[in-house]
C-alpha positions, 0 to 999 in steps of 0.5 A, spaced: 500 500 500 502 507 498 500 513 501 494 514 496 491 508 499 490 511 506 487 518 503 480 519 500 481 525 495 474 527 496 474 528 503 481 532 502 477 536 497 471 537 502 476 539 508 480 544 503 473 547 501 471 548 508 477 550 512 482 553 506 488 550 503 491 544 506 499 544 507 502 538 505 509 535 508 512 528 506 517 525 511 521 518 510 523 515 517 528 509 518 526 505 524 527 499 527 524 492 526 520 492 533 517 499 532 515 498 524 512 491 526 508 495 531 505 500 526 504 494 521 499 492 527 496 499 528 495 500 520 490 494 520 485 498 525 486 505 522 488 509 516 491 515 519 491 519 525 488 526 527 493 531 531 489 536 536 492 542 537 487 545 542 489 552 544 487 556 550 490 562 553 495 559 557 498 555 551 496 549 547 494 542 551 499 537 551 498 530 555 502 524 558 500 517 559 502 512 564 507 508 560 511 514 557 518 516 560 517 520 565 516 528 563 514 526 556 508 530 554 506 531 547 500 533 543 494 529 543 492 524 537 488 519 535 487 514 530 482 514 524 479 508 523 478 504 517 471 507 514 471 513 519 471 520 516 476 524 519 472 529 522 468 524 526 475 521 528 477 528 531 470 529 535 471 522 538 478 523 540 477 530 543 471 526 547 475 520 549 482 523 550 480 530 554 472 530 555 472 536 550 467 538 545 471 542 540 470 546 533 475 546 528 478 553 526 483 550 521 486 544 518 493 546 519 496 540 515 496 533 512 503 530 514 504 524 510 510 519 512 513 513 509 516 508 515 522 504 513 525 498 515 530 495 511 527 494 504 520 494 507 516 501 507 509 503 510 505 509 509 502 513 514 498 520 515 497 525 520 491 530 519 493 536 524 487 540 526 487 547 530 481 546 534 477 551 539 472 549 545 472 546 552 474 551 556 473 547 562 477 541 565 480 536 561 477 529 563 479 523 559 473 519 558 476 513 555 480 509 561 484 505 555 487 511 553 491 511 560 492 519 560 495 521 567 496 528 566 495 534 562 499 541 561 499 547 557 505 550 554 506 557 550 506 556 542 513 558 543 515 552 547 513 547 542 520 546 539 523 545 545 517 539 546 519 537 539 527 536 541 525 533 548 521 527 543 527 527 538 532 526 544 528 520 547 533 514 547 533 506 546 526 503 545 523 510 545 527 513 539 523 511 533 517 514 537 520 520 539 522 522 532 516 520 529 512 524 534 516 530 534 515 532 527 507 534 528 510 539 534 515 542 529 510 543 524 505 546 528 510 551 531 512 553 524 505 554 522 502 558 527 
């Protein structure tokens, strides 16, 4: 499968009409066998992900989970299931991860990835949305998400968050390099 197998052109055209031109970026990431195999399993359940940039007066929301390395926070994201519309996934994930009803301000971009392990490749895509809403408390609705904490950081700190993710070592290296890219992108676009 290539990236075209994950993206519905009609859905992208509708999103562009509704939210304006969509910035597209492509990345190629070399990764280890274990992480590559984890993504192969994930693709059986999802065709991509939404990344939620929830901006509040004190900054954008980041979260951490009970199995992350201590001090590791990132932008919330969640899978777009096969057969699910992108906006459906966005609203479902905002509810599951933060307990928020949100409105889309902008689709900041479409990040297209080629994950590589030796001679194998696999596509993946992230839809990065700027959203508003939910000025109340953040309360995960899905215990399976294993979210333990939230924090807000000014936009100016997103490059530092990306560098922290990119600097993870060992089994977390590939994950951190992948996750850092959305943070770099948001910092650049906003």
